[in-house]
C-alpha positions as CSV (number, residue, x, y, z in Angstrom):
1,M,48.6,-31.7,54.0
2,S,44.7,-31.1,54.6
3,R,42.1,-33.9,54.1
4,K,38.7,-33.6,53.4
5,T,36.5,-34.8,56.3
6,P,34.2,-37.6,54.3
7,T,30.5,-36.5,54.0
8,T,27.5,-38.2,55.7
9,D,24.7,-36.1,53.7
10,A,22.9,-39.2,52.0
11,V,22.0,-37.0,49.3
12,K,25.3,-36.0,48.3
13,I,26.5,-39.6,48.5
14,I,23.7,-40.3,46.3
15,H,24.2,-37.7,43.5
16,R,28.2,-38.8,43.8
17,R,27.4,-42.2,43.3
18,Y,24.9,-42.2,40.9
19,Y,24.8,-38.9,39.1
20,A,28.0,-36.9,39.1
21,K,29.7,-37.2,35.8
22,R,26.8,-38.8,34.1
23,P,24.9,-36.1,32.2
24,T,22.3,-38.6,30.7
25,R,21.3,-40.1,34.4
26,A,21.4,-36.0,35.6
27,L,18.7,-35.2,32.7
28,Q,16.7,-38.3,33.5
29,L,16.4,-37.1,36.9
30,E,15.6,-33.8,36.1
31,A,12.6,-35.0,33.9
32,A,11.2,-36.7,36.7
33,R,11.4,-34.0,39.1
34,L,9.5,-31.9,36.7
35,N,6.9,-34.9,35.8
36,A,6.0,-35.2,39.7
37,A,5.9,-31.5,40.2
38,I,3.4,-31.2,37.3
39,A,1.6,-34.3,38.9
40,R,1.7,-32.7,42.5
41,E,0.7,-29.5,41.1
42,I,-2.6,-31.0,39.2
43,Y,-3.5,-33.1,42.6
44,A,-2.9,-29.9,44.5
45,L,-5.4,-27.7,42.3
46,R,-8.0,-30.5,41.9
47,K,-7.9,-30.7,45.8
48,K,-7.9,-27.2,46.3
49,A,-11.2,-27.0,43.8
50,G,-12.7,-29.8,46.5
51,L,-13.3,-32.2,42.9
52,T,-12.9,-36.1,42.7
53,Q,-10.5,-37.3,40.1
54,Q,-13.8,-38.3,38.3
55,Q,-15.4,-34.7,38.6
56,L,-12.5,-33.1,37.1
57,A,-12.5,-35.6,34.5
58,E,-15.9,-34.6,33.6
59,L,-15.1,-31.3,33.4
60,V,-12.0,-31.8,31.2
61,G,-14.0,-34.1,29.2
62,T,-11.8,-37.3,29.8
63,K,-11.9,-40.2,32.1
64,G,-10.9,-40.6,35.7
65,S,-8.3,-43.0,35.0
66,V,-6.7,-40.1,33.0
67,I,-6.7,-37.8,35.7
68,S,-5.1,-40.7,38.0
69,R,-2.9,-41.2,35.7
70,L,-2.0,-37.3,35.2
71,E,-1.4,-37.4,39.0
72,D,1.0,-40.1,39.1
73,D,4.9,-38.9,39.9
74,D,6.3,-41.4,37.5
75,Y,3.8,-40.5,34.5
76,A,5.8,-38.8,31.6
77,G,3.2,-38.0,28.9
78,H,1.8,-34.7,29.9
79,S,0.7,-32.8,27.1
80,L,0.4,-29.1,26.9
81,R,-3.0,-29.4,25.5
82,M,-4.4,-31.4,28.4
83,L,-2.8,-29.3,30.8
84,Q,-4.4,-26.4,29.1
85,R,-7.6,-28.2,29.5
86,I,-7.2,-28.9,33.3
87,S,-6.3,-25.5,33.6
88,A,-9.4,-24.3,32.4
89,A,-11.5,-26.6,34.3
90,L,-9.5,-25.3,37.4
91,N,-9.9,-21.8,36.6
92,C,-6.5,-21.3,36.0
93,R,-3.8,-21.0,33.4
94,V,-0.7,-22.9,32.3
95,E,2.4,-20.8,32.2
96,I,5.7,-22.0,30.6
97,R,9.1,-20.4,31.2
98,F,12.2,-21.2,29.8
99,L,15.3,-20.7,32.4
100,P,18.9,-21.0,32.3
101,A,20.2,-24.3,32.8
102,R,21.7,-25.4,36.0
103,A,24.9,-26.6,36.3
104,R,24.9,-30.3,35.8
105,T,27.8,-31.0,38.5
106,K,25.4,-29.5,41.3
107,L,22.7,-31.8,42.8
108,A,19.4,-29.2,42.7
109,S,17.6,-28.8,45.7
């Protein structure tokens, strides 16, 4: 009879403890990852353009506090319209893709 060796991988342990067999939590995690990715992308594009938050806000026609909020990993209110305004100000475009859903039982890397 073979016995599995317990894992010491912290990510696997956390996934098993808090997300496995809990589809709602897994969806929440996926949404949080997406929000964080959007925030990091806005930040990176702004920095690459050599702009402050206030300068980008002026180009977009909003306030610096709005740009700050959009660059916050925990912010969940990104609108497509605002992303389009930001992309136009930074001379790029927004691209949206629909991809097959990942298996809910596996931890995404």
